[in-house]
VEXBA-613741 format. One record per residue (C-alpha): residue in three letters; z, y, x. Coordinates in nm, 3 decimals, decimal comma, padded with zeros to 5 digits. Last residue first. Example, Ala and Ser with C-alpha at 12.3 -4.5 7.8 and 13.67 -1.06 7.14 Angstrom:
! residues 2
kedren:SER; pz:00,714; py:-00,106; px:01,367
kedren:ALA; pz:00,780; py:-00,450; px:01,230
***
This chain:
! residues 281
kedren:LEU; pz:22,364; py:15,010; px:25,913
kedren:TRP; pz:22,094; py:15,254; px:25,947
kedren:THR; pz:21,883; py:15,123; px:25,630
kedren:LYS; pz:22,248; py:15,099; px:25,453
kedren:VAL; pz:22,271; py:15,492; px:25,457
kedren:ILE; pz:22,197; py:15,533; px:25,083
kedren:ASP; pz:22,360; py:15,193; px:24,963
kedren:GLU; pz:22,658; py:15,253; px:25,139
kedren:THR; pz:22,688; py:15,585; px:25,017
kedren:LEU; pz:22,668; py:15,488; px:24,641
kedren:ASN; pz:22,939; py:15,184; px:24,736
kedren:TRP; pz:23,169; py:15,459; px:24,887
kedren:LEU; pz:23,118; py:15,706; px:24,584
kedren:GLU; pz:23,197; py:15,422; px:24,356
kedren:THR; pz:23,523; py:15,337; px:24,523
kedren:LYS; pz:23,631; py:15,664; px:24,493
kedren:GLN; pz:23,517; py:15,762; px:24,157
kedren:PRO; pz:23,800; py:15,650; px:23,973
kedren:HIS; pz:24,062; py:15,861; px:24,175
kedren:ASN; pz:24,365; py:15,674; px:24,246
kedren:THR; pz:24,474; py:15,920; px:24,540
kedren:MET; pz:24,318; py:16,205; px:24,359
kedren:LYS; pz:24,471; py:16,153; px:24,006
kedren:LYS; pz:24,782; py:16,040; px:24,171
kedren:SER; pz:24,803; py:16,391; px:24,286
kedren:LEU; pz:24,812; py:16,462; px:24,646
kedren:LYS; pz:25,137; py:16,517; px:24,853
kedren:VAL; pz:25,015; py:16,780; px:25,136
kedren:PRO; pz:25,082; py:16,574; px:25,488
kedren:LYS; pz:25,196; py:16,875; px:25,754
kedren:GLY; pz:25,013; py:17,047; px:26,029
kedren:SER; pz:24,966; py:17,365; px:25,855
kedren:ARG; pz:24,759; py:17,154; px:25,591
kedren:CYS; pz:24,707; py:16,773; px:25,598
kedren:PHE; pz:24,531; py:16,527; px:25,348
kedren:THR; pz:24,674; py:16,189; px:25,456
kedren:GLY; pz:24,527; py:15,842; px:25,466
kedren:THR; pz:24,639; py:15,762; px:25,817
kedren:ARG; pz:24,966; py:15,863; px:26,036
kedren:ASN; pz:25,046; py:15,627; px:26,323
kedren:ALA; pz:24,943; py:15,865; px:26,600
kedren:CYS; pz:25,042; py:16,173; px:26,407
kedren:GLU; pz:25,359; py:16,241; px:26,582
kedren:ASP; pz:25,211; py:16,192; px:26,935
kedren:ASP; pz:25,007; py:16,482; px:26,882
kedren:LEU; pz:24,644; py:16,481; px:26,965
kedren:LEU; pz:24,385; py:16,425; px:26,696
kedren:LEU; pz:24,608; py:16,529; px:26,397
kedren:ARG; pz:24,753; py:16,826; px:26,601
kedren:ILE; pz:24,413; py:16,951; px:26,667
kedren:ALA; pz:24,288; py:16,908; px:26,307
kedren:THR; pz:24,602; py:17,115; px:26,170
kedren:ASP; pz:24,543; py:17,381; px:26,412
kedren:ALA; pz:24,163; py:17,431; px:26,369
kedren:GLY; pz:24,216; py:17,730; px:26,107
kedren:GLN; pz:24,486; py:17,887; px:26,334
kedren:ARG; pz:24,240; py:17,876; px:26,601
kedren:PRO; pz:23,923; py:17,988; px:26,386
kedren:THR; pz:24,166; py:18,280; px:26,277
kedren:ASN; pz:24,302; py:18,234; px:25,909
kedren:ILE; pz:24,255; py:18,489; px:25,659
kedren:PHE; pz:24,384; py:18,853; px:25,644
kedren:PRO; pz:24,157; py:19,037; px:25,849
kedren:ARG; pz:23,844; py:18,860; px:25,679
kedren:PHE; pz:23,918; py:19,032; px:25,339
kedren:PHE; pz:23,909; py:19,426; px:25,352
kedren:ILE; pz:23,667; py:19,496; px:25,621
kedren:ASP; pz:23,445; py:19,215; px:25,629
kedren:THR; pz:23,413; py:19,130; px:25,266
kedren:LEU; pz:23,305; py:19,508; px:25,237
kedren:PRO; pz:22,995; py:19,445; px:25,472
kedren:ASP; pz:22,943; py:19,137; px:25,291
kedren:PHE; pz:22,897; py:19,302; px:24,947
kedren:PHE; pz:22,519; py:19,331; px:24,954
kedren:MET; pz:22,502; py:18,935; px:24,986
kedren:GLN; pz:22,413; py:18,681; px:25,266
kedren:MET; pz:22,728; py:18,509; px:25,118
kedren:ARG; pz:22,925; py:18,479; px:25,480
kedren:ILE; pz:23,201; py:18,242; px:25,423
kedren:ILE; pz:23,047; py:17,993; px:25,681
kedren:GLU; pz:23,015; py:18,301; px:25,972
kedren:THR; pz:23,390; py:18,217; px:26,030
kedren:ASN; pz:23,727; py:18,368; px:25,951
kedren:VAL; pz:23,894; py:18,052; px:25,797
kedren:ILE; pz:24,042; py:18,002; px:25,442
kedren:TRP; pz:24,254; py:17,691; px:25,468
kedren:PRO; pz:24,196; py:17,450; px:25,751
kedren:ASP; pz:24,237; py:17,115; px:25,542
kedren:ALA; pz:24,248; py:16,830; px:25,752
kedren:ALA; pz:24,166; py:16,477; px:25,634
kedren:ASN; pz:24,304; py:16,146; px:25,791
kedren:VAL; pz:24,209; py:15,841; px:25,935
kedren:MET; pz:24,397; py:15,619; px:26,172
kedren:ILE; pz:24,255; py:15,317; px:26,330
kedren:GLY; pz:24,508; py:15,047; px:26,332
kedren:LYS; pz:24,284; py:14,739; px:26,249
kedren:ASP; pz:24,480; py:14,663; px:25,924
kedren:LYS; pz:24,510; py:15,002; px:25,793
kedren:LEU; pz:24,091; py:15,011; px:25,821
kedren:HIS; pz:23,973; py:14,969; px:25,505
kedren:GLU; pz:24,252; py:15,173; px:25,346
kedren:ALA; pz:24,181; py:15,480; px:25,560
kedren:LEU; pz:23,802; py:15,467; px:25,478
kedren:GLU; pz:23,903; py:15,505; px:25,093
kedren:LEU; pz:24,125; py:15,781; px:25,147
kedren:THR; pz:23,913; py:15,948; px:25,379
kedren:PHE; pz:23,607; py:15,904; px:25,182
kedren:LEU; pz:23,766; py:16,067; px:24,889
kedren:THR; pz:23,840; py:16,357; px:25,112
kedren:ILE; pz:23,491; py:16,389; px:25,214
kedren:ALA; pz:23,374; py:16,364; px:24,852
kedren:LYS; pz:23,600; py:16,658; px:24,751
kedren:LYS; pz:23,469; py:16,860; px:25,035
kedren:THR; pz:23,112; py:16,783; px:24,965
kedren:ASN; pz:23,190; py:16,890; px:24,572
kedren:ALA; pz:23,347; py:17,183; px:24,726
kedren:TYR; pz:23,046; py:17,281; px:24,905
kedren:VAL; pz:22,828; py:17,232; px:24,572
kedren:LEU; pz:23,057; py:17,470; px:24,405
kedren:ILE; pz:23,087; py:17,719; px:24,647
kedren:ARG; pz:22,692; py:17,717; px:24,668
kedren:GLN; pz:22,608; py:17,715; px:24,301
kedren:TRP; pz:22,325; py:17,498; px:24,176
kedren:PHE; pz:22,285; py:17,468; px:23,798
kedren:GLY; pz:22,375; py:17,162; px:23,642
kedren:LYS; pz:22,515; py:16,855; px:23,780
kedren:ARG; pz:22,587; py:16,895; px:24,135
kedren:GLY; pz:22,470; py:16,893; px:24,506
kedren:GLU; pz:22,094; py:16,833; px:24,361
kedren:THR; pz:22,029; py:16,509; px:24,519
kedren:PHE; pz:22,361; py:16,353; px:24,615
kedren:PHE; pz:22,573; py:16,517; px:24,372
kedren:GLU; pz:22,314; py:16,421; px:24,098
kedren:PRO; pz:22,336; py:16,058; px:24,119
kedren:PHE; pz:22,605; py:16,072; px:24,013
kedren:SER; pz:22,852; py:16,348; px:23,900
kedren:LEU; pz:23,134; py:16,466; px:24,125
kedren:LYS; pz:23,330; py:16,762; px:24,045
kedren:GLY; pz:23,512; py:16,969; px:24,316
kedren:ILE; pz:23,760; py:17,244; px:24,219
kedren:VAL; pz:24,042; py:17,062; px:24,404
kedren:TYR; pz:23,811; py:16,991; px:24,709
kedren:SER; pz:23,821; py:17,405; px:24,751
kedren:CYS; pz:24,137; py:17,348; px:24,987
kedren:SER; pz:23,922; py:17,239; px:25,262
kedren:SER; pz:23,822; py:16,901; px:25,409
kedren:MET; pz:23,749; py:16,843; px:25,777
kedren:ASN; pz:23,743; py:16,467; px:25,873
kedren:VAL; pz:23,994; py:16,311; px:26,155
kedren:ILE; pz:23,933; py:15,990; px:26,284
kedren:ARG; pz:24,179; py:15,857; px:26,553
kedren:SER; pz:24,183; py:15,561; px:26,768
kedren:GLY; pz:24,532; py:15,365; px:26,800
kedren:ARG; pz:24,373; py:15,034; px:26,731
kedren:HIS; pz:24,019; py:15,019; px:26,866
kedren:MET; pz:23,702; py:15,200; px:26,801
kedren:LEU; pz:23,333; py:15,140; px:26,951
kedren:PRO; pz:23,258; py:14,922; px:26,640
kedren:LEU; pz:23,342; py:15,221; px:26,409
kedren:LEU; pz:23,080; py:15,430; px:26,546
kedren:LYS; pz:22,791; py:15,335; px:26,281
kedren:ARG; pz:23,048; py:15,409; px:25,968
kedren:THR; pz:23,142; py:15,724; px:26,119
kedren:LEU; pz:22,804; py:15,888; px:26,179
kedren:LEU; pz:22,689; py:15,741; px:25,833
kedren:TYR; pz:22,967; py:15,919; px:25,657
kedren:PRO; pz:22,939; py:16,236; px:25,867
kedren:GLY; pz:22,588; py:16,274; px:25,763
kedren:VAL; pz:22,613; py:16,180; px:25,408
kedren:TYR; pz:22,923; py:16,438; px:25,378
kedren:ASN; pz:22,896; py:16,793; px:25,512
kedren:VAL; pz:22,554; py:16,784; px:25,663
kedren:SER; pz:22,388; py:16,587; px:25,377
kedren:VAL; pz:22,552; py:16,742; px:25,084
kedren:THR; pz:22,481; py:17,107; px:25,212
kedren:HIS; pz:22,112; py:16,955; px:25,240
kedren:GLU; pz:22,076; py:16,834; px:24,920
kedren:LEU; pz:21,945; py:16,452; px:24,978
kedren:ASP; pz:21,577; py:16,375; px:24,989
kedren:ASP; pz:21,594; py:16,180; px:25,334
kedren:VAL; pz:21,368; py:16,454; px:25,488
kedren:THR; pz:21,661; py:16,690; px:25,359
kedren:TYR; pz:21,607; py:16,936; px:25,052
kedren:HIS; pz:21,719; py:17,259; px:24,997
kedren:LYS; pz:21,915; py:17,462; px:24,737
kedren:GLY; pz:22,036; py:17,800; px:24,836
kedren:THR; pz:22,267; py:17,991; px:25,042
kedren:GLY; pz:22,399; py:17,685; px:25,213
kedren:MET; pz:22,763; py:17,637; px:25,311
kedren:THR; pz:22,768; py:17,434; px:25,614
kedren:GLY; pz:22,980; py:17,191; px:25,815
kedren:ALA; pz:23,034; py:17,039; px:26,138
kedren:ASN; pz:23,418; py:16,908; px:26,189
kedren:ASN; pz:23,384; py:16,532; px:26,182
kedren:MET; pz:23,615; py:16,486; px:26,480
kedren:LEU; pz:23,617; py:16,115; px:26,643
kedren:LEU; pz:23,894; py:16,021; px:26,883
kedren:ASP; pz:23,960; py:15,739; px:27,095
kedren:ILE; pz:23,599; py:15,596; px:27,124
kedren:GLN; pz:23,568; py:15,288; px:27,354
kedren:GLU; pz:23,254; py:15,341; px:27,603
kedren:GLY; pz:22,964; py:15,104; px:27,537
kedren:ARG; pz:22,676; py:15,327; px:27,645
kedren:GLU; pz:22,430; py:15,167; px:27,425
kedren:ILE; pz:22,663; py:15,212; px:27,127
kedren:LEU; pz:22,677; py:15,592; px:27,221
kedren:ARG; pz:22,295; py:15,599; px:27,191
kedren:ASP; pz:22,290; py:15,425; px:26,885
kedren:ALA; pz:22,523; py:15,694; px:26,726
kedren:PHE; pz:22,266; py:15,974; px:26,824
kedren:SER; pz:21,983; py:15,768; px:26,684
kedren:ALA; pz:22,188; py:15,669; px:26,367
kedren:VAL; pz:22,248; py:16,067; px:26,302
kedren:ASN; pz:21,880; py:16,142; px:26,395
kedren:SER; pz:21,748; py:15,873; px:26,145
kedren:LEU; pz:21,998; py:16,026; px:25,877
kedren:ASN; pz:21,859; py:16,381; px:25,936
kedren:SER; pz:22,068; py:16,667; px:25,799
kedren:LEU; pz:22,359; py:16,581; px:26,031
kedren:ASP; pz:22,120; py:16,680; px:26,316
kedren:ILE; pz:22,255; py:16,566; px:26,656
kedren:GLN; pz:22,203; py:16,687; px:27,002
kedren:MET; pz:22,464; py:16,581; px:27,281
kedren:ILE; pz:22,675; py:16,809; px:27,492
kedren:GLU; pz:22,893; py:16,714; px:27,769
kedren:VAL; pz:23,249; py:16,756; px:27,879
kedren:ASN; pz:23,387; py:16,572; px:28,190
kedren:LYS; pz:23,422; py:16,879; px:28,409
kedren:ASN; pz:23,798; py:16,941; px:28,272
kedren:GLY; pz:23,962; py:17,233; px:28,415
kedren:SER; pz:24,015; py:17,362; px:28,045
kedren:GLU; pz:23,903; py:17,738; px:28,071
kedren:LYS; pz:23,574; py:17,651; px:28,302
kedren:ILE; pz:23,484; py:17,335; px:28,133
kedren:ILE; pz:23,526; py:17,518; px:27,792
kedren:ALA; pz:23,291; py:17,812; px:27,921
kedren:ASN; pz:23,029; py:17,571; px:28,052
kedren:CYS; pz:23,018; py:17,387; px:27,691
kedren:LYS; pz:22,990; py:17,705; px:27,522
kedren:SER; pz:22,698; py:17,864; px:27,734
kedren:GLU; pz:22,522; py:17,541; px:27,679
kedren:ALA; pz:22,599; py:17,491; px:27,289
kedren:LYS; pz:22,312; py:17,705; px:27,175
kedren:LYS; pz:22,068; py:17,534; px:27,400
kedren:TYR; pz:22,175; py:17,198; px:27,265
kedren:SER; pz:22,144; py:17,313; px:26,918
kedren:TYR; pz:22,276; py:17,075; px:26,644
kedren:CYS; pz:22,570; py:16,985; px:26,829
kedren:ALA; pz:22,798; py:16,685; px:26,904
kedren:MET; pz:23,006; py:16,809; px:27,180
kedren:ILE; pz:23,086; py:16,480; px:27,379
kedren:VAL; pz:23,458; py:16,521; px:27,540
kedren:HIS; pz:23,592; py:16,281; px:27,791
kedren:TYR; pz:23,962; py:16,336; px:27,724
kedren:GLY; pz:24,209; py:16,525; px:27,954
kedren:ALA; pz:24,412; py:16,681; px:27,698
kedren:LYS; pz:24,275; py:17,004; px:27,820
kedren:ALA; pz:23,946; py:16,871; px:27,694
kedren:VAL; pz:24,087; py:16,797; px:27,383
kedren:GLU; pz:24,203; py:17,150; px:27,342
kedren:LEU; pz:23,884; py:17,337; px:27,408
kedren:THR; pz:23,694; py:17,102; px:27,192
kedren:GLU; pz:23,925; py:17,189; px:26,886
kedren:GLU; pz:23,906; py:17,539; px:26,952
kedren:MET; pz:23,534; py:17,540; px:27,000
kedren:GLY; pz:23,512; py:17,347; px:26,675
kedren:MET; pz:23,702; py:17,574; px:26,470
kedren:GLY; pz:23,466; py:17,845; px:26,546
kedren:GLY; pz:23,120; py:17,651; px:26,640
kedren:ASP; pz:23,017; py:17,500; px:26,928
kedren:ALA; pz:23,166; py:17,176; px:26,851
kedren:GLY; pz:22,987; py:17,109; px:26,544
kedren:THR; pz:23,069; py:16,755; px:26,566
kedren:ILE; pz:23,344; py:16,645; px:26,792
kedren:ILE; pz:23,348; py:16,336; px:26,987
kedren:ALA; pz:23,652; py:16,224; px:27,195
kedren:LEU; pz:23,610; py:15,941; px:27,488
kedren:GLY; pz:23,910; py:15,804; px:27,657
kedren:ARG; pz:24,221; py:15,952; px:27,831
kedren:GLU; pz:24,417; py:15,762; px:28,086
kedren:MET; pz:24,788; py:15,826; px:28,057
***
C-alpha cells in the first residue's frame, strides 16, 4: 500500500521523535514541522538512518506566530500533496506570562490557537481516511476556560503555568470533539491522545527543587516512547482507522463525562477561535 504525507509538529522533541520514527518506518513521507530547523537537522538524519526512509524532511514553523503558521500551511497547499496524517504534537509550558505578536498568551498560542489554525488550513488537503491526532493531557480535567481571558492571559486571575497549560489542553480536547463532529461525514478521523506524565523537559519548573524532581520523580513516569504510544496507535493502527471524536489513553478510548462531551463552551470556543484566525483562513 502506497503511503502519503504525514505532518508532525514538534517532531524534534522527545515524543515527537518517537512518533516521527514510527511513522517513517511505516513508509510515509514525513514532514518534521519544527521551530528550529538547525536543531532538527541532526534528529532528522538520525530518523532517516534508523527508519531506512529517506523521504523525511524538515519545515520550520512557529506556532506562536499565526502568520508563520499560515505561511507554513500555504507552502503545503501550493505543493498540493494529499495529507494522510496530521499529528499536532508540539507543546509548551511557559515559565512566565509572555505575549505573542498576535497579542495572545504564548502557551495558549503554541498549544491551542496555532494548532487550530494549522489544522483548519490543511483540511482541504485531507481526504476520507485521513487522521488528525491532537496531543492532549490528563490535566484537562482541571482546566477552566474564561473568555476572553483565556486567549489573552491564559486564565482569569493570576497567571500560573500548570493551570494555563491545563486550560490549553481542555481547549484542544474540546476542539477535537467539535472538529470530529464537523468532519464525520467526510470520513476524516479526529482524536486526542493523552500521554500521561512524560519524562521530557516540559515538566521542568526552572525552580530550586528541579534536581530533587530529577532524582525522585522522573524515574517513575513514562518515557517519551511510552508517552507517544497512544498517539502512534491512533496514527497507524488499523483498529483506529474508523475511530473519531475520542480521548485516548494507553491506546484505548477513555469515557468522557457528559459534562465534557456536551460542554457548554465547546461551540463558543470554536466560534471565538474562528474569529481570531479568520484573517488567515
